[in-house]
One Martini backbone bead per residue (centre of mass of N, CA, C, O) as a GRO file, in nm:
protein
  263
    1MET     BB    1  -2.836  13.073  18.161
    2PRO     BB    2  -2.638  13.220  18.365
    3ALA     BB    3  -2.413  13.217  18.587
    4PRO     BB    4  -2.346  13.306  18.873
    5ALA     BB    5  -2.128  13.543  18.983
    6ALA     BB    6  -2.006  13.340  19.221
    7SER     BB    7  -1.875  13.096  19.061
    8PHE     BB    8  -1.637  13.304  18.977
    9ASP     BB    9  -1.291  13.435  18.971
   10LEU     BB   10  -1.109  13.716  18.844
   11LEU     BB   11  -0.783  13.796  18.955
   12PRO     BB   12  -0.582  14.044  18.931
   13GLY     BB   13  -0.280  14.130  18.792
   14ALA     BB   14  -0.029  14.197  18.621
   15ALA     BB   15  -0.022  14.317  18.305
   16GLU     BB   16   0.271  14.155  18.243
   17SER     BB   17   0.148  13.887  18.318
   18PRO     BB   18   0.119  13.536  18.204
   19VAL     BB   19  -0.004  13.430  18.472
   20LEU     BB   20  -0.239  13.156  18.560
   21LEU     BB   21  -0.408  13.074  18.841
   22HIS     BB   22  -0.575  12.763  18.882
   23VAL     BB   23  -0.880  12.707  19.097
   24PRO     BB   24  -1.124  12.443  19.080
   25HIS     BB   25  -1.131  12.261  19.393
   26SER     BB   26  -1.171  12.448  19.679
   27ALA     BB   27  -1.476  12.432  19.707
   28ARG     BB   28  -1.815  12.375  19.887
   29ALA     BB   29  -2.030  12.510  19.732
   30ILE     BB   30  -2.401  12.460  19.705
   31PRO     BB   31  -2.668  12.511  19.552
   32ASP     BB   32  -2.991  12.446  19.612
   33GLU     BB   33  -3.066  12.350  19.317
   34VAL     BB   34  -2.840  12.122  19.337
   35ARG     BB   35  -2.894  11.971  19.605
   36THR     BB   36  -3.164  11.824  19.514
   37GLY     BB   37  -2.987  11.609  19.323
   38ILE     BB   38  -2.866  11.502  19.587
   39LEU     BB   39  -2.865  11.191  19.779
   40LEU     BB   40  -2.728  11.297  20.018
   41ASP     BB   41  -2.687  11.362  20.320
   42ASP     BB   42  -2.537  11.592  20.514
   43THR     BB   43  -2.322  11.404  20.632
   44ASP     BB   44  -2.228  11.266  20.366
   45LEU     BB   45  -2.164  11.526  20.216
   46GLY     BB   46  -1.945  11.629  20.406
   47ARG     BB   47  -1.759  11.385  20.361
   48GLU     BB   48  -1.726  11.421  20.056
   49LEU     BB   49  -1.604  11.705  20.067
   50ASP     BB   50  -1.351  11.626  20.219
   51HIS     BB   51  -1.241  11.440  19.981
   52ILE     BB   52  -1.290  11.627  19.704
   53THR     BB   53  -1.151  11.869  19.823
   54ASP     BB   54  -0.905  12.127  19.765
   55ALA     BB   55  -0.798  12.231  20.032
   56HIS     BB   56  -0.653  12.559  20.044
   57THR     BB   57  -0.566  12.635  19.744
   58ALA     BB   58  -0.655  12.931  19.737
   59GLU     BB   59  -0.454  13.022  19.955
   60ILE     BB   60  -0.197  12.941  19.816
   61ALA     BB   61  -0.241  13.128  19.570
   62GLU     BB   62  -0.269  13.393  19.724
   63ARG     BB   63   0.009  13.392  19.863
   64ALA     BB   64   0.175  13.370  19.608
   65ALA     BB   65   0.081  13.639  19.485
   66GLU     BB   66   0.195  13.814  19.720
   67LEU     BB   67   0.506  13.705  19.688
   68ALA     BB   68   0.538  13.783  19.415
   69GLY     BB   69   0.700  14.001  19.210
   70LEU     BB   70   0.475  13.919  18.991
   71THR     BB   71   0.151  13.933  18.968
   72PRO     BB   72  -0.069  13.703  18.929
   73TRP     BB   73  -0.328  13.550  18.803
   74ARG     BB   74  -0.672  13.450  18.906
   75PHE     BB   75  -0.873  13.145  18.888
   76VAL     BB   76  -1.175  13.093  19.085
   77ASN     BB   77  -1.363  12.856  19.219
   78ARG     BB   78  -1.679  12.889  19.419
   79LEU     BB   79  -1.754  12.592  19.354
   80SER     BB   80  -1.817  12.286  19.366
   81ARG     BB   81  -1.744  11.991  19.188
   82LEU     BB   82  -2.048  11.886  19.243
   83VAL     BB   83  -2.168  12.057  19.032
   84VAL     BB   84  -1.905  12.103  18.850
   85ASP     BB   85  -1.638  12.000  18.640
   86PRO     BB   86  -1.426  12.215  18.465
   87GLU     BB   87  -1.212  11.960  18.377
   88ARG     BB   88  -1.462  11.821  18.224
   89PHE     BB   89  -1.519  11.751  17.919
   90PRO     BB   90  -1.771  11.718  17.727
   91GLY     BB   91  -1.716  11.395  17.587
   92GLU     BB   92  -1.478  11.341  17.765
   93ARG     BB   93  -1.317  11.125  17.946
   94GLU     BB   94  -1.431  10.821  17.960
   95GLU     BB   95  -1.305  10.705  18.223
   96MET     BB   96  -1.468  10.899  18.409
   97LEU     BB   97  -1.750  10.821  18.319
   98ALA     BB   98  -1.725  10.520  18.419
   99VAL     BB   99  -1.716  10.652  18.737
  100GLY     BB  100  -1.911  10.910  18.752
  101MET     BB  101  -1.681  11.161  18.645
  102GLY     BB  102  -1.772  11.391  18.489
  103ALA     BB  103  -1.895  11.696  18.476
  104VAL     BB  104  -2.128  11.520  18.618
  105TYR     BB  105  -2.172  11.369  18.900
  106THR     BB  106  -2.284  11.020  19.015
  107ARG     BB  107  -2.029  10.970  19.196
  108THR     BB  108  -1.818  10.898  19.439
  109THR     BB  109  -1.512  10.837  19.580
  110HIS     BB  110  -1.665  10.545  19.674
  111ARG     BB  111  -1.882  10.463  19.445
  112GLU     BB  112  -2.134  10.608  19.515
  113GLU     BB  113  -2.435  10.752  19.514
  114LEU     BB  114  -2.513  11.090  19.414
  115ARG     BB  115  -2.672  11.043  19.153
  116ALA     BB  116  -2.864  10.965  18.925
  117ALA     BB  117  -2.776  10.786  18.648
  118ASP     BB  118  -3.008  10.958  18.464
  119THR     BB  119  -2.884  11.222  18.469
  120ASP     BB  120  -2.907  11.532  18.326
  121PRO     BB  121  -2.633  11.741  18.249
  122ARG     BB  122  -2.716  11.994  18.079
  123PRO     BB  123  -2.812  12.214  18.278
  124LEU     BB  124  -2.536  12.236  18.431
  125VAL     BB  125  -2.358  12.291  18.191
  126GLU     BB  126  -2.502  12.556  18.098
  127ARG     BB  127  -2.495  12.715  18.379
  128TYR     BB  128  -2.174  12.646  18.464
  129PHE     BB  129  -1.963  12.538  18.259
  130ARG     BB  130  -1.965  12.729  18.009
  131PRO     BB  131  -1.902  13.002  18.149
  132TYR     BB  132  -1.632  12.910  18.260
  133ALA     BB  133  -1.494  12.837  17.993
  134ARG     BB  134  -1.518  13.116  17.866
  135ALA     BB  135  -1.361  13.274  18.085
  136MET     BB  136  -1.096  13.118  18.055
  137THR     BB  137  -1.050  13.178  17.759
  138GLU     BB  138  -1.038  13.485  17.796
  139ALA     BB  139  -0.805  13.496  17.999
  140VAL     BB  140  -0.595  13.370  17.813
  141GLY     BB  141  -0.630  13.568  17.577
  142GLU     BB  142  -0.539  13.820  17.740
  143ARG     BB  143  -0.249  13.726  17.793
  144LEU     BB  144  -0.169  13.703  17.501
  145ALA     BB  145  -0.228  13.999  17.418
  146ALA     BB  146  -0.042  14.135  17.645
  147THR     BB  147   0.236  13.915  17.625
  148GLY     BB  148   0.238  13.659  17.404
  149ARG     BB  149   0.149  13.478  17.656
  150ALA     BB  150   0.063  13.169  17.847
  151VAL     BB  151   0.037  13.050  18.200
  152VAL     BB  152  -0.096  12.754  18.329
  153ILE     BB  153  -0.162  12.699  18.682
  154ASP     BB  154  -0.254  12.428  18.849
  155VAL     BB  155  -0.428  12.398  19.170
  156HIS     BB  156  -0.383  12.110  19.373
  157SER     BB  157  -0.502  11.810  19.547
  158TYR     BB  158  -0.420  11.504  19.741
  159PRO     BB  159  -0.439  11.215  19.888
  160THR     BB  160  -0.244  10.997  20.053
  161LYS     BB  161  -0.475  10.801  20.000
  162ALA     BB  162  -0.637  10.620  19.796
  163LEU     BB  163  -0.926  10.635  19.622
  164PRO     BB  164  -1.164  10.445  19.461
  165TYR     BB  165  -1.185  10.642  19.197
  166GLU     BB  166  -0.904  10.587  19.124
  167LEU     BB  167  -0.733  10.476  18.827
  168HIS     BB  168  -0.410  10.557  18.937
  169GLY     BB  169  -0.344  10.470  19.261
  170THR     BB  170  -0.067  10.273  19.247
  171GLY     BB  171   0.121  10.489  19.231
  172PRO     BB  172   0.292  10.740  19.296
  173ARG     BB  173   0.299  10.978  19.605
  174PRO     BB  174   0.409  11.260  19.607
  175ALA     BB  175   0.426  11.566  19.739
  176VAL     BB  176   0.471  11.652  19.425
  177CYS     BB  177   0.269  11.668  19.140
  178LEU     BB  178   0.338  11.683  18.789
  179GLY     BB  179   0.141  11.789  18.535
  180THR     BB  180   0.146  11.695  18.187
  181ASP     BB  181   0.206  11.805  17.840
  182PRO     BB  182   0.344  11.748  17.531
  183PHE     BB  183   0.261  12.042  17.419
  184HIS     BB  184   0.228  12.250  17.697
  185THR     BB  185   0.505  12.123  17.839
  186PRO     BB  186   0.789  12.241  17.875
  187PRO     BB  187   1.087  12.159  18.011
  188GLU     BB  188   1.137  12.434  18.160
  189LEU     BB  189   0.878  12.421  18.332
  190ARG     BB  190   0.923  12.155  18.474
  191GLU     BB  191   1.205  12.233  18.601
  192ALA     BB  192   1.112  12.481  18.756
  193ALA     BB  193   0.925  12.320  18.944
  194ARG     BB  194   1.130  12.134  19.071
  195THR     BB  195   1.297  12.360  19.197
  196ALA     BB  196   1.076  12.512  19.363
  197PHE     BB  197   0.982  12.218  19.518
  198ALA     BB  198   1.238  12.090  19.660
  199GLY     BB  199   1.156  12.185  19.973
  200CYS     BB  200   0.869  11.987  19.977
  201GLY     BB  201   0.979  11.735  19.853
  202ARG     BB  202   0.896  11.504  19.653
  203THR     BB  203   0.893  11.477  19.305
  204GLY     BB  204   0.662  11.422  19.025
  205LEU     BB  205   0.515  11.252  18.733
  206ASP     BB  206   0.188  11.175  18.659
  207SER     BB  207   0.166  11.082  18.980
  208PRO     BB  208  -0.165  11.010  19.008
  209PHE     BB  209  -0.171  11.269  18.816
  210GLY     BB  210  -0.244  11.396  18.487
  211GLY     BB  211  -0.196  11.666  18.314
  212THR     BB  212  -0.381  11.948  18.177
  213TYR     BB  213  -0.514  12.284  18.153
  214VAL     BB  214  -0.680  12.375  17.843
  215PRO     BB  215  -0.845  12.542  17.644
  216LEU     BB  216  -0.983  12.428  17.353
  217GLU     BB  217  -0.898  12.667  17.165
  218PHE     BB  218  -0.571  12.588  17.239
  219TYR     BB  219  -0.559  12.291  17.215
  220GLY     BB  220  -0.291  12.171  17.024
  221THR     BB  221  -0.219  12.480  16.873
  222GLU     BB  222  -0.098  12.676  17.114
  223ARG     BB  223   0.229  12.734  17.216
  224ARG     BB  224   0.185  13.001  17.394
  225VAL     BB  225   0.042  12.782  17.567
  226SER     BB  226   0.115  12.696  17.887
  227ALA     BB  227   0.127  12.398  18.117
  228LEU     BB  228   0.054  12.311  18.471
  229MET     BB  229   0.024  12.066  18.724
  230VAL     BB  230  -0.036  12.106  19.080
  231GLU     BB  231   0.006  11.836  19.308
  232ILE     BB  232  -0.080  11.815  19.653
  233ARG     BB  233  -0.012  11.657  19.927
  234ARG     BB  234  -0.202  11.689  20.210
  235ASP     BB  235   0.001  11.615  20.449
  236THR     BB  236   0.191  11.877  20.389
  237TYR     BB  237  -0.067  12.106  20.493
  238MET     BB  238  -0.287  11.906  20.634
  239THR     BB  239  -0.580  11.775  20.768
  240GLU     BB  240  -0.716  11.466  20.732
  241PRO     BB  241  -1.018  11.522  20.617
  242GLY     BB  242  -1.094  11.864  20.593
  243GLY     BB  243  -0.891  12.021  20.750
  244PRO     BB  244  -0.661  12.208  20.863
  245ALA     BB  245  -0.407  12.407  20.826
  246GLY     BB  246  -0.056  12.436  20.811
  247GLU     BB  247   0.274  12.521  20.775
  248GLY     BB  248   0.301  12.406  20.481
  249LEU     BB  249   0.156  12.631  20.326
  250LYS     BB  250   0.381  12.842  20.322
  251ARG     BB  251   0.591  12.675  20.168
  252LEU     BB  252   0.416  12.631  19.913
  253ALA     BB  253   0.366  12.927  19.844
  254SER     BB  254   0.664  12.997  19.804
  255ALA     BB  255   0.713  12.795  19.575
  256LEU     BB  256   0.502  12.910  19.380
  257ALA     BB  257   0.626  13.191  19.365
  258ALA     BB  258   0.897  13.098  19.249
  259LEU     BB  259   0.778  12.994  18.990
  260VAL     BB  260   0.648  13.253  18.889
  261ASP     BB  261   0.928  13.415  18.881
  262THR     BB  262   1.033  13.231  18.625
  263LEU     BB  263   0.789  13.325  18.404
   0.00000   0.00000   0.00000
């Protein structure tokens, strides 16, 4: 059964743009059929959504697209990562599975029970994860076909203080963390991002979160697909946890647009 049409959106950019802004964790929506498998009451679920959601990142990407000289494409998840996390490949990332945060989470950010430990992830993976992965693969493939290359920029945020689920939360927590991949993040992309976000505070690499998102069809084999993860510390643009955005959002959107314009 395919995922509902509202699960994600591919928002067109300029035909000649190779850039795809990927926003996987900005939404809070959970379909009723998924809510029944979550063990938290409404109050606790709302609190968990405040912590786990990369709030306002879809707006940052939208504003950046409006400001960019050449409009990038955007792929935006419209459902909460508590439905499925589209960046956790099934069977991959064993360390995240160990804390109950594989493709289908069974634990919260505070390592409390979210779903029963014996929850079968396959129905949610088939209904929501696989259609998302196919659509992202097609979107990247279309940029390759149209422009000869594709640049995937993941737009995320993270809390000022480490949450209990973080496996590498003791490292630096700069204003902007750039997640990189040795195969898919060329030095010029990394340095372009450092320059673009220089006015937003200190930047760092791969701490507290590292790596990038590239569809498996291209991962480790297609050098024409480059990728970078942009992780923004939440106190730079919003009230934590789960509160409104502030003036910092405009500054970050302008910086992201500046990065897009160099690509």
